[in-house]
C-alpha positions as CSV (number, residue, x, y, z in Angstrom):
1,X,40.5,8.0,-1.5
2,X,38.4,7.3,1.6
3,X,36.0,4.5,2.0
4,X,32.4,5.0,0.8
5,X,30.0,5.7,3.6
6,X,27.5,2.8,4.1
7,X,23.9,3.8,4.1
8,X,22.1,2.4,7.1
9,X,19.1,0.6,5.8
10,X,17.9,-2.9,5.3
11,X,20.0,-4.8,2.8
12,X,17.6,-6.2,0.1
13,X,20.0,-8.8,-1.3
14,X,19.7,-11.9,0.9
15,X,23.3,-13.1,0.3
16,X,24.8,-9.7,1.0
17,X,22.6,-9.3,4.1
18,X,23.9,-12.7,5.5
19,X,27.5,-11.7,4.8
20,X,27.1,-8.4,6.5
21,X,25.4,-10.0,9.5
22,X,28.2,-12.4,9.9
23,X,30.9,-9.8,9.7
24,X,29.2,-7.3,12.0
25,X,28.2,-9.9,14.5
26,X,31.8,-11.0,14.9
27,X,32.9,-7.4,15.2
28,X,30.3,-6.7,17.8
29,X,31.3,-9.6,20.0
30,X,35.0,-8.7,19.6
31,X,34.3,-5.1,20.8
32,X,32.3,-6.5,23.7
33,X,35.2,-8.7,24.7
34,X,37.6,-5.8,24.4
35,X,35.4,-3.5,26.5
36,X,35.1,-6.1,29.3
37,X,38.9,-6.6,29.4
38,X,40.0,-2.9,29.1
39,X,37.4,-1.5,31.5
40,X,36.9,-4.4,33.8
41,X,33.2,-4.4,33.1
42,X,30.6,-7.1,33.1
43,X,29.4,-7.3,29.5
44,X,26.7,-9.5,28.0
45,X,25.6,-9.5,24.3
46,X,22.6,-11.4,22.9
47,X,21.9,-11.5,19.2
48,X,19.1,-13.4,17.3
49,X,19.4,-13.8,13.6
50,X,16.4,-13.5,11.2
51,X,16.4,-17.3,11.3
52,X,16.0,-17.2,15.1
53,X,19.5,-18.5,15.7
54,X,21.1,-17.3,19.0
55,X,24.5,-15.8,19.3
56,X,25.7,-14.6,22.7
57,X,28.8,-13.4,24.6
58,X,29.4,-13.1,28.3
59,X,32.4,-11.7,30.1
60,X,31.6,-13.8,33.1
61,X,31.1,-17.5,33.5
62,X,27.4,-17.2,33.3
63,X,25.3,-15.2,30.9
64,X,22.2,-16.0,33.0
65,X,23.8,-14.3,36.0
66,X,24.2,-11.0,34.1
67,X,20.7,-11.2,32.7
68,X,19.3,-11.8,36.2
69,X,21.2,-8.8,37.5
70,X,19.8,-6.7,34.6
71,X,16.2,-7.8,35.5
72,X,16.8,-7.1,39.2
73,X,18.1,-3.6,38.4
74,X,15.1,-2.8,36.1
75,X,12.6,-4.1,38.8
76,X,14.3,-1.9,41.4
77,X,14.0,1.2,39.2
78,X,10.3,0.4,38.6
79,X,9.6,0.1,42.3
80,X,11.5,3.3,43.0
81,X,9.5,5.2,40.4
82,X,6.2,3.7,41.6
83,X,7.1,4.7,45.2
84,X,7.8,8.2,44.1
85,X,4.5,8.5,42.2
86,X,2.4,7.0,45.1
87,X,4.1,8.9,47.9
88,X,2.1,12.1,48.7
89,X,4.0,12.9,51.9
90,X,7.5,12.7,50.4
91,X,10.1,15.0,51.8
92,X,9.8,17.3,48.8
93,X,6.1,16.8,47.9
94,X,5.2,20.4,48.9
95,X,7.9,22.1,46.9
96,X,6.1,22.9,43.6
97,X,7.1,26.5,42.9
98,X,10.1,27.2,40.8
99,X,11.9,29.3,43.5
100,X,11.3,26.8,46.3
101,X,12.4,23.9,44.1
102,X,15.6,25.5,43.0
103,X,16.4,26.6,46.6
104,X,15.8,23.1,47.9
105,X,18.0,21.5,45.3
106,X,20.8,23.9,45.8
107,X,20.6,23.7,49.6
108,X,20.5,19.9,49.7
109,X,23.3,19.4,47.3
110,X,25.5,21.8,49.2
111,X,25.0,20.1,52.5
112,X,27.6,17.7,53.9
113,X,24.9,15.0,54.3
114,X,24.1,14.9,50.6
115,X,25.1,11.3,50.5
116,X,22.3,10.5,53.0
117,X,19.6,11.5,50.4
118,X,17.7,8.4,49.3
119,X,17.2,7.4,45.7
120,X,13.5,8.2,46.1
121,X,14.2,11.8,47.1
122,X,16.6,12.3,44.2
123,X,14.2,10.8,41.7
124,X,11.4,13.0,43.0
125,X,13.6,16.1,42.6
126,X,14.4,15.0,39.1
127,X,10.7,14.5,38.3
128,X,9.9,17.9,39.6
129,X,12.4,19.7,37.4
130,X,10.3,19.4,34.2
131,X,7.4,20.9,36.1
132,X,9.6,23.8,37.2
133,X,10.8,24.4,33.7
134,X,7.2,24.5,32.4
135,X,6.3,27.1,35.1
136,X,9.3,29.2,34.0
137,X,8.4,29.0,30.4
138,X,4.8,29.8,31.1
139,X,5.8,32.8,33.2
140,X,8.2,34.0,30.5
141,X,5.5,33.7,27.8
142,X,3.0,35.6,30.0
143,X,5.5,38.4,30.5
144,X,6.4,38.6,26.8
145,X,2.7,38.8,25.9
146,X,2.1,41.6,28.5
147,X,5.2,43.4,27.2
148,X,3.9,43.2,23.6
149,X,0.5,44.5,24.7
150,X,2.1,47.4,26.6
151,X,4.2,48.3,23.5
152,X,1.2,48.3,21.3
153,X,-0.8,50.5,23.6
154,X,2.2,53.0,23.7
155,X,2.4,52.9,19.9
156,X,-1.4,53.6,19.7
157,X,-1.0,56.6,22.1
158,X,1.9,58.0,20.1
159,X,0.0,57.6,16.9
160,X,-3.0,59.5,18.4
161,X,-0.7,62.3,19.7
162,X,1.0,62.6,16.3
163,X,-2.3,62.9,14.6
164,X,-3.5,65.5,17.1
165,X,-0.3,67.5,16.6
166,X,-0.6,67.3,12.8
167,X,-4.2,68.6,13.0
168,X,-3.0,71.4,15.3
169,X,-0.2,72.4,12.9
170,X,-2.6,72.3,10.0
171,X,-5.1,74.6,11.9
172,X,-2.4,77.1,12.8
173,X,-1.2,77.1,9.2
174,X,-4.7,77.9,7.9
175,X,-5.1,80.7,10.4
176,X,-1.8,82.3,9.2
177,X,-2.9,82.0,5.6
178,X,-6.2,83.7,6.4
179,X,-4.4,86.5,8.2
180,X,-2.0,87.0,5.3
181,X,-5.0,87.3,2.9
182,X,-6.7,89.9,5.1
183,X,-3.5,91.9,5.3
184,X,-3.3,91.9,1.5
185,X,-6.8,93.1,1.2
186,X,-6.2,96.1,3.6
187,X,-3.1,97.0,1.5
188,X,-5.2,97.2,-1.6
189,X,-7.8,99.4,0.0
190,X,-5.3,102.0,1.3
191,X,-4.7,103.8,-2.1
192,X,-8.5,104.1,-2.7
193,X,-8.9,105.8,0.7
194,X,-6.1,108.3,-0.2
195,X,-7.7,109.1,-3.5
196,X,-10.9,110.1,-1.7
197,X,-9.1,112.4,0.6
198,X,-7.3,114.0,-2.3
199,X,-10.6,114.6,-4.1
200,X,-12.1,116.2,-1.0
201,X,-9.1,118.5,-0.7
202,X,-9.5,119.5,-4.4
203,X,-13.2,120.4,-3.9
204,X,-12.5,122.5,-0.9
205,X,-9.9,124.4,-2.7
206,X,-12.3,125.2,-5.5
């Protein structure tokens, strides 16, 4: 029988919560150590308990050094993002349409000098992709709406044509019925006409 799946939520019992914290903290630090050894990575872990007690692990001799590297990396990314947002004359600032953007990305990534692209250029391209996607979705929505309108207009025209055809058929049917009735009337009058002729012949004979 497998182990019961633990529901991830705050443990209300204080004693159980403390035991779980101790076990999982040790497991976390153990995994961090294994990751640093197996993958030759610089790993740092910082944990504060609910009593504000500090637990940490560093794969190097100095945790402060790793933290400093982390802050430097974050600051560099912020500066790059700010530079991209503030730069109006960037290499790709004028490429706003979907087609131009996709052609630019494809062309630049296929060139042998792709490694010469700066982080700023790549970040700018990345930031323009959502705009291109929005344009594509907007164009798709517009085309779908126009297509629906066109289908509705065609449906309306077909409905009017069917109605006109039904009226025409009904009119033709009525005309045929009138003609049939008139033919029956003439048939009924024929014997009377013959009787009159016979009577005239009889009188002449007398």
